[in-house]
C-alpha positions as a Python dict, from the first residue, in 0.01 Angstrom:
ca = {
    (1, 'M'): (0, 0, 0),
    (2, 'F'): (131, 342, -91),
    (3, 'L'): (495, 433, -129),
    (4, 'L'): (625, 753, 26),
    (5, 'L'): (743, 1020, -215),
    (6, 'T'): (1120, 1050, -238),
    (7, 'E'): (1293, 1366, -124),
    (8, 'A'): (1339, 1470, -489),
    (9, 'E'): (967, 1414, -559),
    (10, 'R'): (870, 1616, -250),
    (11, 'N'): (1102, 1900, -352),
    (12, 'A'): (952, 1906, -704),
    (13, 'L'): (599, 1958, -572),
    (14, 'G'): (643, 2336, -576),
    (15, 'S'): (644, 2330, -957),
    (16, 'T'): (385, 2054, -1005),
    (17, 'L'): (141, 2186, -743),
    (18, 'P'): (163, 2567, -740),
    (19, 'G'): (20, 2717, -422),
    (20, 'W'): (85, 2405, -214),
    (21, 'A'): (372, 2396, 35),
    (22, 'L'): (541, 2122, 229),
    (23, 'A'): (421, 2100, 589),
    (24, 'K'): (494, 1893, 898),
    (25, 'G'): (860, 1848, 813),
    (26, 'G'): (786, 1730, 458),
    (27, 'K'): (531, 1471, 570),
    (28, 'A'): (235, 1672, 440),
    (29, 'I'): (141, 1941, 191),
    (30, 'G'): (-85, 2232, 269),
    (31, 'R'): (-268, 2513, 101),
    (32, 'T'): (-501, 2791, 208),
    (33, 'F'): (-788, 2895, -18),
    (34, 'H'): (-976, 3225, 10),
    (35, 'F'): (-1327, 3281, -120),
    (36, 'K'): (-1574, 3565, -157),
    (37, 'D'): (-1782, 3452, 139),
    (38, 'F'): (-1888, 3155, 350),
    (39, 'N'): (-2129, 3021, 84),
    (40, 'E'): (-1853, 3000, -172),
    (41, 'A'): (-1612, 2839, 76),
    (42, 'W'): (-1871, 2585, 186),
    (43, 'G'): (-1961, 2498, -175),
    (44, 'F'): (-1592, 2433, -244),
    (45, 'M'): (-1569, 2212, 64),
    (46, 'K'): (-1870, 2011, -51),
    (47, 'R'): (-1706, 1946, -389),
    (48, 'V'): (-1377, 1849, -223),
    (49, 'A'): (-1561, 1617, 17),
    (50, 'L'): (-1714, 1429, -276),
    (51, 'L'): (-1378, 1404, -451),
    (52, 'A'): (-1206, 1283, -134),
    (53, 'E'): (-1475, 1027, -61),
    (54, 'G'): (-1449, 894, -416),
    (55, 'M'): (-1074, 854, -374),
    (56, 'G'): (-1102, 709, -25),
    (57, 'H'): (-859, 975, 94),
    (58, 'H'): (-964, 1252, 328),
    (59, 'P'): (-799, 1587, 401),
    (60, 'D'): (-725, 1746, 733),
    (61, 'W'): (-899, 2078, 692),
    (62, 'S'): (-1062, 2372, 859),
    (63, 'N'): (-1294, 2652, 757),
    (64, 'V'): (-1330, 2998, 903),
    (65, 'W'): (-1584, 3210, 714),
    (66, 'N'): (-1427, 3257, 366),
    (67, 'T'): (-1104, 3067, 427),
    (68, 'V'): (-1042, 2694, 385),
    (69, 'R'): (-713, 2546, 503),
    (70, 'I'): (-627, 2199, 369),
    (71, 'E'): (-345, 1965, 465),
    (72, 'L'): (-284, 1632, 294),
    (73, 'S'): (-82, 1334, 413),
    (74, 'T'): (-126, 959, 380),
    (75, 'H'): (-133, 867, 747),
    (76, 'D'): (-117, 491, 686),
    (77, 'A'): (210, 541, 496),
    (78, 'G'): (349, 794, 743),
    (79, 'G'): (385, 1084, 500),
    (80, 'L'): (334, 1207, 146),
    (81, 'T'): (238, 966, -131),
    (82, 'D'): (112, 991, -487),
    (83, 'L'): (-242, 976, -346),
    (84, 'D'): (-186, 1315, -182),
    (85, 'V'): (-62, 1460, -511),
    (86, 'K'): (-367, 1322, -695),
    (87, 'L'): (-607, 1466, -438),
    (88, 'A'): (-427, 1803, -440),
    (89, 'T'): (-457, 1811, -819),
    (90, 'A'): (-830, 1734, -798),
    (91, 'I'): (-874, 2003, -531),
    (92, 'D'): (-701, 2257, -756),
    (93, 'Q'): (-944, 2165, -1036),
    (94, 'A'): (-1238, 2220, -799),
    (95, 'N'): (-1093, 2560, -709),
    (96, 'R'): (-1062, 2654, -1076),
    (97, 'L'): (-1433, 2572, -1113),
    (98, 'N'): (-1506, 2819, -829),
    (99, 'V'): (-1300, 3086, -1003),
    (100, 'R'): (-1484, 3032, -1333),
    (101, 'R'): (-1824, 3043, -1160),
    (102, 'R'): (-1733, 3363, -980),
    (103, 'A'): (-1616, 3521, -1307),
    (104, 'A'): (-1941, 3419, -1477),
    (105, 'G'): (-2143, 3573, -1193),
    (106, 'R'): (-2302, 3242, -1091),
    (107, 'F'): (-2244, 3291, -719),
    (108, 'R'): (-2509, 3471, -521),
    (109, 'G'): (-2419, 3687, -227),
    (110, 'S'): (-2472, 3535, 113),
    (111, 'R'): (-2728, 3791, 236),
    (112, 'H'): (-3041, 3617, 350),
    (113, 'P'): (-3357, 3759, 187),
    (114, 'S'): (-3562, 3664, 491),
    (115, 'R'): (-3318, 3846, 721),
    (116, 'P'): (-3237, 4187, 567),
    (117, 'S'): (-3028, 4279, 868),
    (118, 'C'): (-2784, 3993, 802),
    (119, 'A'): (-2441, 4132, 715),
    (120, 'C'): (-2286, 3809, 585),
    (121, 'S'): (-2168, 3944, 250),
}
């Protein structure tokens, strides 16, 4: 059983989870992530999927090319709980890993060598 965050806890999320914003009337938090390309976005989603599965808590999310939109809420509790905050924190850590990999040049472009006409990147 998870307890809903208090109004004060929800209002403090802006400082504890930079980049995340209250959504659905304070019953969820959301964030949009932008990546270099689809490969990078999909790799991030794979890491988040493993984190979420390990926590037994799954995001509402969508992906369009290089953009991933995530919304978190504990549906069984009817709103935001500490579980959402923990998953958001883990997601932010996964995003920082993407940023470090990009800075180190460890991401390849998404052009397909077998299809030189592909304009994915």
